[in-house]
VEXTIMI-584999 format. One record per atom (N, C-alpha, C): residue in three letters; y, x, z. Coordinates in steps of 0.001 Angstrom, whole numbers, plus 500000, padded with zeros to 6 digits. Layout:
ALAYXZ/...
% end
This chain:
MET498640500939499932/MET500159500000500075/MET501110501095500047/ARG500907502147501189/ARG502545502510501294/ARG502614503663499941/ARG501562504091498937/ARG501874504352497559/ARG502332503785496676/ARG501810502229496673/ARG502573501036495988/ARG503679500879496102/ASN504314500670497231/ASN505278500730497522/ASN506469501634497254/LEU506018503273497060/LEU507012504359496713/LEU506532504764495180/LEU505461503912494315/LEU505431503969493193/LEU506961502983492637/PHE507034501861493174/PHE508454500602493166/PHE508892501244492873/LEU509612501917494276/LEU511241502431494354/LEU511209503330493827/PHE510266504012493032/PHE510512505093492309/PHE510682505137490851/VAL509806503406490498/VAL510659502907488644/VAL512111502247489158/SER512244501448490717/SER513826500612490614/SER514380502261490463/ILE514324502891490922/ILE515529504351491196/ILE515848504590489472/CYS514303504654488992/CYS514750504937487578/CYS515808504007486823/ALA515292502439486547/ALA515714501367486389/ALA517464501409486489/VAL517535501658487726/VAL519339501595488238/VAL520277503184487600/ALA519081504160487586/ALA519926504977486728/ALA519743504794485598/GLU518657504370484742/GLU519422504160483730/GLU520574503294483285/PHE520690501883484007/PHE521748501366483701/PHE522647501950484276/VAL523147502427484945/VAL524075503280485136/VAL524533504251483803/ARG523692505154483401/ARG523642505660482445/ARG524297504928481343/ALA523626503752480790/ALA523922503288479830/ALA525575502776480221/GLN526217502009481411/GLN526450501921481589/GLN528086502524481628/SER527913503987481254/SER528639505006482021/SER529281505897479635/VAL528226505219479160/VAL528275505723477899/VAL529385504411477427/GLN530540505175476798/GLN531473504130475620/GLN531124504050474204/PRO531040502550474729/PRO530346501943472791/PRO531404502729471914/ILE530999503392470364/ILE531776503545469484/ILE532077502994468762/SER533358501944467460/SER533855501163467194/SER533153501644465696/ALA532944499961465021/ALA532238500617463640/ALA533086501035462635/ARG534088501453463238/ARG535476501612461745/ARG535338503060462300/PRO535950504646460951/PRO536086505632461538/PRO536367506011462443/ALA536392507141463274/ALA537892507248464834/ALA538963507436463939/VAL539733507086464727/VAL540907508020464347/VAL541369509252465011/VAL541565510144464133/VAL542352511063465360/VAL543685511695464744/LEU544767511520465866/LEU546160512012465671/LEU546666513062465885/MET547036513709464932/MET547324515272464791/MET548635515373465225/ASN549161516223466359/ASN550709516127466712/ASN551182517678465711/GLY552650517887465660/GLY552888518909464633/GLY553442520039465868/LEU554493520533464815/LEU554784521653465582/LEU555746521557467128/GLN555063522233468047/GLN555088522203469612/GLN555717523972470054/LEU557078523289470206/LEU557758524316470889/LEU557678524636472342/PRO558248525910473310/PRO558481525379474571/PRO559782525461474986/ALA560147524305475405/ALA561296524106475908/ALA562099524717476907/SER561602525657477190/SER562415526595478325/SER561629527521478514/LEU561911528742479033/LEU561348530433479387/LEU560768529810480488/GLY560543528760481140/GLY559814528326482220/GLY558473527831481503/ASP558592527329480505/ASP557771526526479655/ASP556830527478479300/ILE557735528227478684/ILE557070529809477953/ILE555760530442479339/LEU556906530824480529/LEU555844531689481498/LEU554594530670481486/ARG555153529424481630/ARG553523528336482218/ARG552845528475480974/TYR552876527855479671/TYR552027527233478986/TYR552404528037477594/GLY552840529660477603/GLY552732530215476226/GLY554005529630474905/ILE553881530614474211/ILE554472529795473112/ILE554281528538472716/CYS552778528245472437/CYS553095526864472433/CYS551880526119473260/PRO553112524947473758/PRO552741524345475362/PRO551414523511474440/VAL550299523352475388/VAL549321522209475391/VAL549986521199475711/SER549822519661475299/SER549877518524475748/SER549592518360477464/GLN550482517977478472/GLN550434517622479671/GLN550093516352479893/SER550783515596478795/SER550557513925478831/SER549486513462479515/VAL549252511940479695/VAL548069511793479775/VAL548535510143478965/PRO547592509626477885/PRO546771510439477462/PRO547729511682476494/PRO546526512883476456/PRO547456514073475503/PRO548041513729474358/SER547979512294474200/SER548554511954472257/SER549480511527473294/ARG550094511123474388/ARG551706510347474200/ARG552432510772474294/SER552804512401474435/SER553644513702474331/SER554199513653473407/THR553587513237471944/THR554318512965470565/THR554136511460470043/PHE553322510632470553/PHE552785509410469440/PHE553430508408470789/GLY553708508340472146/GLY554423507258472643/GLY552835506831472923/GLU553125505459472476/GLU551696504406473187/GLU550934504010472074/LEU551413504314470926/LEU550352504748469624/LEU549232504254469943/GLU548382505510470788/GLU547111505828471086/GLU546568504516471964/SER546842503329472828/SER546901502291473359/SER546715501024472216/VAL547929500723471245/VAL547555500362470490/VAL547075500199469683/LEU546074501452469276/LEU545301501243468298/LEU544046501188469294/THR543978501818470503/THR542641501220470834/THR542173499917471675/ALA543832499367471586/ALA543841497525472511/ALA543069497072470644/ALA543243497547470032/ALA542847497154468201/ALA541201497198467444/GLY540863498123469138/GLY539290498139468628/GLY538712499775467905/HIS540108500578467945/HIS539223501833467476/HIS539642502840468328/GLU538413503579467780/GLU538120504510468741/GLU539420505940468706/VAL539770506396468976/VAL540777507190468896/VAL540589508724469960/LEU540721510115468895/LEU540566510834468726/LEU541568512145469136/PHE542246513296470026/PHE543395513991469838/PHE543090515393469442/PHE544164515873467989/PHE543685517272467724/PHE545351517486468243/ASP544945518475469356/ASP546269519564469661/ASP546114520459469331/ASN547092520788468001/ASN547204521990467563/ASN547147523124468865/CYS547715522761469334/CYS548180523943470962/CYS546584524638471264/ALA545815523462471673/ALA544681523400471852/ALA543828524216471401/GLN543616524199469854/GLN542841524350469136/GLN542756525226468076/CYS544468525683467961/CYS544728526549467192/CYS545735527807467108/ALA546669527496468453/ALA547235528145469064/ALA548532529079468623/GLY549607528413467684/GLY550375529451467610/GLY550000530056465842/LYS549091530135465424/LYS548369530116464470/LYS548876529717462969/SER548500530211461839/SER549299529980460577/SER548296528494460738/ILE549009527723459440/ILE548481526305458875/ILE547346526400458589/GLU547336527348457701/GLU545768527876457157/GLU544889527264458001/GLU544924528433459100/GLU544252528845460083/GLU543926527032460962/CYS545089526863460928/CYS545041525148461501/CYS544119523921461017/GLY544626524484459649/GLY543132523302458645/GLY541802523996458988/LEU541534525277459304/LEU539928525806458971/LEU539695524857461011/ALA540552525191461615/ALA540243524996463262/ALA540253523160463023/LEU540894522128462412/LEU540350520482461642/LEU538869520761461736/GLY538962521051461064/GLY537558521253459913/GLY536257521545461027/ARG536395522900462269/ARG535453522914463002/ARG535572521265464109/PHE536907520926464468/PHE537028519978465882/PHE536136518979465028/LEU536187518448463574/LEU535894517258463183/LEU534270517218463349/SER533372518747463392/SER532330519155463879/SER531671519266465039/GLU532678518963466148/GLU532398519577467362/GLU532669518710468495/VAL533880518065467961/VAL534444517401469239/VAL533368516173469670/LYS533661516206471399/LYS532731514969471123/LYS533491513660472169/ARG532609512571471745/ARG532694511132471417/ARG532589511017472775/GLY533141509569472332/GLY533032508498473802/GLY530895507790474220/ASP530701508009473296/ASP529186507986473463/ASP528495509039474045/GLY528791510114473917/GLY528042511357474350/GLY527643512333473175/THR528339512108471810/THR527528512225470604/THR528212513681470390/THR527917514294469622/THR528953515354469061/THR529025515184467380/GLY530746515433467271/GLY530966515555465740/GLY531062514203465431/VAL531981513891464325/VAL531730512627463037/VAL531950513301461616/GLU531244511883461081/GLU531280511717460003/GLU532387511284459248/GLN532991510663459373/GLN534222510206458346/GLN535270509304459797/VAL536527510073459315/VAL537802510005460370/VAL538784509475459363/ASP539523508299460448/ASP541211508241459905/ASP542113509503460076/LEU543215510103459950/LEU543885511152460123/LEU545209510420460472/VAL546095510419461519/VAL547187509837461654/VAL548015511455462032/ALA549282512053460878/ALA549250513616461686/ALA550859512914461312/HIS551528513573462651/HIS553073513907462730/HIS553258515401462263/SER554342515436461439/SER555272516315461004/SER554422517871460557/MET554087518483461303/MET553528519688460540/MET551927519490460687/GLY551451518265461790/GLY550111517721461329/GLY549469517133460224/GLY550471517019459358/GLY550036516766457706/GLY550194517441457063/LEU550478518671457453/LEU550452520201456403/LEU548915520738456933/ILE548937520392458076/ILE547178520522458710/ILE546397520013458144/ALA545957518678457635/ALA545410517323457108/ALA545690518183455757/ARG546396518592454851/ARG546407519076453751/ARG545641520258453489/ALA545768521315454145/ALA545348522679454273/ALA543781522239454155/TYR543671521292455141/TYR541751521169455672/TYR541228520736454121/LEU541977519693454364/LEU541574518579452928/LEU541464519599451274/ALA541933520958451073/ALA542269521631450046/ALA541153523180450687/GLY541113522908451766/GLY539974524561451908/GLY540848525535451961/MET541869525920452298/MET542943526660452219/MET542677527844453191/GLN542218528744452560/GLN542326529650453507/GLN543335531107454597/ALA542993531987455151/ALA543828532460455481/ALA544641533821455053/ASP543559534000453398/ASP544303534562452434/ASP545108533787451110/GLY545020532730451436/GLY545595531875450299/GLY545134531617449208/SER543395532049449305/SER542669531072448007/SER542187529980448879/PHE541301528769448136/PHE540929527665448359/PHE539508527965448185/ALA538615527038449114/ALA537256526537449187/ALA537494525504449889/PRO537214524191448730/PRO537207522927450085/PRO536040522576450319/PRO536366521933451400/PRO534784521431451793/PRO533919520584450993/GLU533186520439451157/GLU532199519530450371/GLU531472518869451114/PRO530795517612451306/PRO531734516579451056/PRO533179516958452621/HIS534329516791452463/HIS535166516346453441/HIS534917514940454109/LYS535830514676455206/LYS535115513847456025/LYS536497512821456185/VAL537495512844455615/VAL538446511669455721/VAL538413510476454671/ARG538666509314455301/ARG538586508505454588/ARG540001508154454374/LYS541359508079455619/LYS542438507684454861/LYS543240508947455535/LEU544588509290454914/LEU545653510336455577/LEU546872509459456086/VAL547671508949456785/VAL549018509176457391/VAL549345510019457986/MET550720510148456611/MET551764511347457482/MET552936510567457740/MET553404511045459317/MET554368510399459676/MET555555511791459921/GLY556580511575458208/GLY557751512671458894/GLY557030514270458760/THR556061514249457640/THR555862515728456790/THR556813516538455916/PRO556724517166456310/PRO557875518158455098/PRO556695518580454484/ASN556537518150453474/ASN555273518349452440/ASN555859519389451252/PHE557911519730451282/PHE557909520666450801/PHE559271521180451255/GLY558796521228452759/GLY559803522046453597/GLY560543521228454492/SER560901521725455818/SER562060521585456382/SER563697522082456529/PHE564358521394456571/PHE565927521817456046/PHE565817523052457703/TRP565301521638458641/TRP565768522622459547/TRP564864523845459891/ALA563709524301459295/ALA562885525233459769/ALA564083526628459151/VAL565240526813458015/VAL566120527542457661/VAL566684528343458737/GLY566337529483458812/GLY566998530574459804/GLY566626530280460964/LEU565520529293461433/LEU564868529443463332/LEU564367530833463033/PRO564064531229464103/PRO563629532077464714/PRO561951532255464360/ALA561642533287463812/ALA560139532775463098/ALA559097533094464757/LEU559126532433465103/LEU558275532457467347/LEU556732532529466288/THR556631531543465387/THR555285531364465104/THR554969531631463431/PRO553745531677463251/PRO554344532037461328/PRO554443530376460707/GLN553363529361461700/GLN553944528085461241/GLN555427527747460721/VAL556717528481461701/VAL558016528162461427/VAL558114528715459955/VAL557722529343459803/VAL557950530638458423/VAL557187529701457319/GLU556074529170457551/GLU555255528686456372/GLU556107527124456187/MET557067525989456595/MET557480525351456680/MET559160525503456123/ALA559549526653455939/ALA560657526629455556/ALA560633526445453925/PRO561794526064453189/PRO561699525300452126/PRO560949526736451125/GLY560124526418450667/GLY560119527370448952/GLY559077527876449719/SER558769528018450783/SER557634529086451630/SER556386529006450539/ASP555503530265450544/ASP554618530897449663/ASP553492529925450046/PHE553211529547451263/PHE552631528144452094/PHE553011526879451361/LEU553801526723451264/LEU554046525341450817/LEU553537525453449013/PHE554301526306448494/PHE553964526209446988/PHE552579526441446884/ARG552071527353447179/ARG550824527382446859/ARG549573526439447208/LEU550223525712448347/LEU549541524496448454/LEU550041523443447646/ALA551118523136447212/ALA551407521985446278/ALA550654522013444850/THR550326523533444999/THR549729523926442932/THR548175524525443439/TRP547534524001444070/TRP546390524404444464/TRP544988523769443115/ASN545601522695442613/ASN544477521997442119/ASN545225521563440608/ASN544773523110440084/ASN545521522375438099/ASN546564522267438528/GLY547622522862439733/GLY548942522704439342/GLY549492521538440274/LYS548454521058441411/LYS549287519744442225/LYS548243519616443067/ASP548840519069444231/ASP547781518965445385/ASP547220517093444865/ASP546177516518444742/ASP546216515212445179/ASP545376514958446383/VAL545633515421447358/VAL544487514990448791/VAL543265514734448811/ARG542519515107447539/ARG541257515207446909/ARG540981513942447144/GLY541977512868446677/GLY541944511084446640/GLY541818510544447669/VAL541980511159449012/VAL542060510325450190/VAL542906508908449894/ASP542947508098450807/ASP543490507108450850/ASP544957507466451342/LEU546183507474450943/LEU547091507946451601/LEU548531507236452095/MET548927507139452908/MET550334506073453368/MET551380507149453797/ALA552574507717453439/ALA553360508492453972/ALA554649507826454651/LEU554694508012455688/LEU555936507255456764/LEU557069508378456817/ALA558260507825456206/ALA559653508573456075/ALA560962508138456393/GLY561579508926457685/GLY562595508788458261/GLY564081508708457572/ASN564924507850457715/ASN566317507852456798/ASN567332507459458132/ALA566716508025459118/ALA568378507374459958/ALA569006508646460189/CYS569322509510459516/CYS569815510740459783/CYS570499511126458185/PRO571825512164458005/PRO572203512087456926/PRO571444513952456617/LEU571506514580455016/LEU570922515070454393/LEU572435516201453961/GLY572661516798455293/GLY574039517960454761/GLY574934516800454848/THR576047516358454005/THR576700515595453593/THR576140514192452937/VAL574983514039453450/VAL574630512864452306/VAL573756512076453233/GLY574449510850453193/GLY573795509761454702/GLY572743509631454283/ALA571871508898455180/ALA570627507937454885/ALA569471508528454501/ALA569340510194454304/ALA568534510859453080/ALA567755511642454199/SER567623511888455137/SER566552512774456225/SER566347511349457657/ASP565546512156458252/ASP564988512392459506/ASP565381513212460453/GLY566375514146460388/GLY567387514672461032/GLY566460516547460918/VAL564864516434460630/VAL564016517558460334/VAL563745517538458859/VAL563793516395457642/VAL562696516447457144/VAL563703515416456371/SER563345515923454501/SER564384515242453939/SER563340514063453110/LEU563712512687453073/LEU563399511679452488/LEU562367512352451210/MET563139513091450421/MET562124513756449168/MET561079514444449886/SER561358515528450855/SER560062516258451367/SER558724515621451933/ALA559424513956452605/ALA558790513520453452/ALA557450512689452569/SER558069512512451357/SER557485511887450893/SER555943511509450170/GLY555278510450449833/GLY553938511217449679/GLY553903510991448160/SER554730510643447394/SER554507510062445890/SER554577511457444890/PHE554066512770445897/PHE553308513767444996/PHE551652513901444497/ALA550936512918445393/ALA549872512304444864/ALA549441510540445438/ALA550619510564445533/ALA550279508873445364/ALA551917507608444931/GLU551136506639444719/GLU552259505650443780/GLU553175505327444687/PRO554406505040444273/PRO555675505057445237/PRO555772504073446533/VAL554770503111446422/VAL554644501839447454/VAL553885502915448224/ARG553171503459448523/ARG552324504058449671/ARG553175505154450223/THR554661505158450023/THR555512505924450985/THR556636504564451345/ARG556508504728452811/ARG556973503109453488/ARG558464504297454232/VAL559626503899453789/VAL561267504456454695/VAL561230503408455590/LEU561205503978456752/LEU561912503300458156/LEU563202503899458988/PRO563716502910459240/PRO564929503392459891/PRO564616504220461278/TYR564276505694460987/TYR563851506027462316/TYR564215507974461966/ARG564441508437463301/ARG564794509548462945/ARG563424510892463880/HIS563324511926463282/HIS561671512795463044/HIS560741512458464746/THR562090512617465703/THR561620512999467071/THR562353513034468037/ASP562244512271469326/ASP563037512083470459/ASP563759513218470845/ALA562851514627470609/ALA563451515819471148/ALA564230516619470161/LEU565007515892469492/LEU566099516107468534/LEU567208516074469735/GLY567558515123470548/GLY568464514724471239/GLY569654514462471115/ALA570892515144470877/ALA572109514364470322/ALA572091514193468862/ILE570941514992467885/ILE571126514761466698/ILE570463513073466490/CYS571478512605465240/CYS571000511066464977/CYS571022510272466516/ALA572014510760468041/ALA571200509844468856/ALA571620508318468628/GLY570492507855469856/GLY570621506329469215/GLY569831505051468265/SER568836506531467880/SER568140506323466549/SER566840506562467297/PRO565592505274467192/PRO564546505938467668/PRO564031506729467007/SER562697506972466814/SER561454508321466516/SER560863507434466125/ILE560183508023465115/ILE559118507826463966/ILE557985507524464706/VAL557696508813465700/VAL556429508262466624/VAL556944508318467871/GLY557907507355467714/GLY558227507134469152/GLY557775505857469992/VAL556752505217469873/VAL556107503755469738/VAL555999503664471082/ASP556575502350471441/ASP556780501881472539/ASP556077500849472730/GLY555383500123471446/GLY554501499288471722/GLY553734498716470401/PRO553463497448470213/PRO552944496985469346/PRO554185496630467942/GLY554610496727468640/GLY556075496365467739/GLY556916497329467321/HIS556382498364467090/HIS557172499892466661/HIS556838499291465117/LEU557777500070464009/LEU557228500098462797/LEU556433500651462737/SER556589501895463186/SER554700502625462451/SER554334502476463245/ALA553909501827464215/ALA552611501501464683/ALA552127499756463725/GLN552975499587463808/GLN552361498304462820/GLN552000498692461491/ALA552732499170461122/ALA552057500360458992/ALA550976500389459332/VAL550815501749460375/VAL549563502358460893/VAL548381501404460653/LEU548253500634462292/LEU547496499055461977/LEU547194498916460392/SER547766498266460159/SER547469497585459172/SER547085498591458163/PHE547342499354458045/PHE546609500685456990/PHE545610500869457401/LEU544775501403458412/LEU543778501794458483/LEU542711499840458599/GLU543389498835459171/GLU542327498115458718/GLU542232497706457628/ASP543149498019456343/ASP542749497590455120/ASP543765495812454872/THR544734496054455466/THR545403494988455354/THR546860495070454553/GLU547440493983454374/GLU548265493790453354/GLU549983494429453724/THR550221493942454787/THR551568494219456055/THR551806495305455459/TRP551653496338455877/TRP552207497803455257/TRP552960497610454093/LYS552019497238453479/LYS552835497013452412/LYS554316496175452268/VAL554636495936453042/VAL556330494530453106/VAL557349495422454323/ILE556791496799454933/ILE557056497373456616/ILE558318498099455607/GLY559372498214456214/GLY560228499154455814/GLY560614498973454156/GLN561017499888453238/GLN560877500003452076/GLN559875501421451313/ALA559458500971449812/ALA558908501548449094/ALA559879503273448310/ALA559642503899448110/ALA560228504952447459/ALA560394504352445991/ASP560122503636445838/ASP561004503324444455/ASP561914502166445193/GLU561855501646446200/GLU563078500550446584/GLU564419501480447265/ASP563893502411447874/ASP565023503271448594/ASP566321504214447512/PHE567158504080448015/PHE568226504220447084/PHE567996505779446718/TYR568066506922447569/TYR567832507715447615/TYR566667508360446486/LEU565303507891447107/LEU564375508199446464/LEU563853507632444872/LEU564339506997445174/LEU565022506397443782/LEU565694507063442528/ARG566802507693442738/ARG567290508248442242/ARG567358509723442250/TYR567025510477442995/TYR566786511936443623/TYR565578512789443810/GLY565137513709443125/GLY564107514568443291/GLY564430516023444281/ALA562982517118443910/ALA563646518216444894/ALA562606519441443825/GLY562964520457443543/GLY562242521623443610/GLY561630522543443326/MET560719523009443157/MET560213524594443794/MET559801525498442467/VAL559772526126442272/VAL559858526616440728/VAL559332528117440661/SER558484528301440630/SER558221530361440413/SER558086530608439330/ARG559168531976439128/ARG559563533081438161/ARG559579534399438692/PRO558472534753438448/PRO557860536844438589/PRO559476536972438392/GLY560246537714438217/GLY561392538903437729/GLY562551538263438006/ALA562677537051437932/ALA563965536084437975/ALA564497536500439572/THR566263536740439021/THR567018537160440444/THR567880535982440565/ARG567664534414439770/ARG568969533374439506/ARG568016532234439211/LEU568280530924439721/LEU568028530093438521/LEU569330529173438870/ILE569562528626437801/ILE570760527108437660/ILE570082526008437307/SER570281524832437179/SER569700523831436831/SER571037523454436148/GLY570768522525435212/GLY571291521771434271/GLY572685520972434267/ALA572456521024435648/ALA573184520223436265/ALA574605521076437222/GLY574187522454436620/GLY574735523604437652/GLY574760523448438785/VAL573213523097439241/VAL573195523684440533/VAL572209525208441068/GLU573231525825441803/GLU572171526821441852/GLU570714526850443141/TRP570057527358442662/TRP568869526649443297/TRP568562528086444042/ALA568352527657445694/ALA567885528919446197/ALA566744529998446052/ARG566792530645446532/ARG565864531754446827/ARG564808531637447913/ALA563821531319447702/ALA562601530898449129/ALA563008532880449878/SER563068532219451359/SER562795533320452358/SER561942534801452435/GLU561662535509452414/GLU560485536612452550/GLU559655536383453768/PRO558670536077453258/PRO557362536991452016/PRO557801535705451146/ASN557649536343449802/ASN558049535656448646/ASN557359535892447440/PRO556085536295447411/PRO555456537414446750/PRO555472536558445084/LEU555819535098445209/LEU555599534492443798/LEU557418534538443375/ASN557892534793444034/ASN559158535060443693/ASN560098533230443304/VAL559481532278444614/VAL559965530727444492/VAL561469530897444218/PHE561896529432444014/PHE563278529154443579/PHE563013528105444610/TYR563982527293445271/TYR564068526016445742/TYR565506525170445825/ALA565292524080445629/ALA566169522875445385/ALA565551521453446483/GLN566612521185447820/GLN566108520437448574/GLN566587518890448171/MET567365518535446934/MET567738517189446119/MET568403517568445023/LEU568031516631443735/LEU568606516904442605/LEU568812515520442089/PRO569387515449440915/PRO569220514248440626/PRO567618514281439847/GLY566893512734439660/GLY565656512881438939/GLY566288512432437460/GLU565538513521436352/GLU566424513829435298/GLU565605514892434570/ALA565687514836432875/ALA564987515937432348/ALA566219516839432422/THR566001517756432293/THR567305518627432465/THR566358520079432152/ASP567414521201431845/ASP567011522560431823/ASP567222523294433128/LEU566634524234433051/LEU566234525510433807/LEU566728527328433504/TRP567719527613433955/TRP568305528812433680/TRP567876529942434555/PHE567206531117433890/PHE566508531902435342/PHE567484533184433991/GLU568282533696435471/GLU568219535473435398/GLU567685536449435486/VAL566672537107434560/VAL566391537909434090/VAL566744539152433943/GLY567205539252434737/GLY568117541108433832/GLY569740540677434045/THR570097541806434101/THR572377541806434136/THR572685541036433575/GLY572852539808433105/GLY573511539471432321/GLY572486538761431114/PHE571405538112431165/PHE570510537634430667/PHE569880537073431044/TRP569776535670430104/TRP569393534599431040/TRP568214533986430034/MET567291533145430448/MET566248532440429643/MET566242531029430176/ARG565940530248429115/ARG566140528703429156/ARG564293528068429587/TYR564296526966429957/TYR563435526633429861/TYR564180524934430746/ASP562631523916429808/ASP563097522741429631/ASP562196521948431049/ALA562255521252431535/ALA561695520690433301/ALA562622518982432771/VAL561885518432433590/VAL562006517093434274/VAL562039516845436172/ILE563145517173436613/ILE563115516983438271/ILE561942515230438257/PRO561746515131439215/PRO560682513812438947/PRO561545513577440473/VAL561751512295440332/VAL562241511057441519/VAL560947510881442499/GLY561918510755444010/GLY561186510249445070/GLY559881511650445497/THR560223512310444988/THR559719513711445211/THR559632514821444677/SER558740516298444869/SER559338517504444146/SER558592518365443220/LEU559294518864442563/LEU558915519259441121/LEU558098521052442007/ALA556995521074441350/ALA556554522283441894/ALA555842523143440366/THR556296523960440709/THR555482524574438542/THR556143525765439071/THR555083526693437726/THR555290527912438038/THR556007528306436061/VAL557033529418436199/VAL557158529312434813/VAL557259530556434367/LYS556678530661433010/LYS556080532466432800/LYS557162532723431802/
% end
């Protein structure tokens, strides 16, 4: 009898243990997991450098809140599994190419809510530089500038929020605290190679794309043409997708801008489900049509309908002037491909004049596309 009681007790304990184990495992949504990706992280003070280093890992709870506000809560409430790729934890201060490789490892190794490891398919929602990391991953960009695209890649959808696809004017003249700052300067070798890696373009491997671009700030003396960090032409997704997939919203880049465009909310400052970015992201991920009427499409925005930008490589040239009389800037060093850039140009057929020797000029025909940037090599 005693042995029977002990056996019953043992079976009961095992059953309770199995029940507790089952309750501790969180179910995973049938939808692909959503990976939130932050952008460039810089310390706010010397104290932060001493405490966290040059690339401070998020200290918020949940960690995504420091960048995205309540977006994770909004997505979780709608039934989405949410993961967070903190570049300061995964590739602190390294090049964007190296961060792209780190994203690939993260997708294979991340621990999930049900105790399993890795994901087969994900939706990426990326702020600022996070969008460049996502693009570098899809292109398989290596640290030496070569490309080895992952086959198959794991991305179903990509949302870019204020991503400097063709550079950030804010990065010009900023101390090169990390390689990332240099790579986000307009006309950088990284940006040019990424924009042209696939037969002269980047089609983000056919991933379903939406770009959110803020217009709460001016671009130089031109009003409502940037988010305070990234121009509309740079944040646009029209380099890889039709104009409707770029949504222009009345937001600035981040609340960290302080007095810049003060009073304007942030494109990632999600304070609840009513925030326009949250509405657009949720609709896009769930394949409803609502995102198509949030904000303005690229071909509805005053500036994106009329203006574009450009990055052109011409080895040996010392100056570039377009037919409209605009002198293009020469990209900062290192500039091995001798790239010139212009951040805002009339969208039109034009001619490009390169000075290739003292007083000797060569002419080439070009078309500046509206709503995005020309990226090409002239020989």
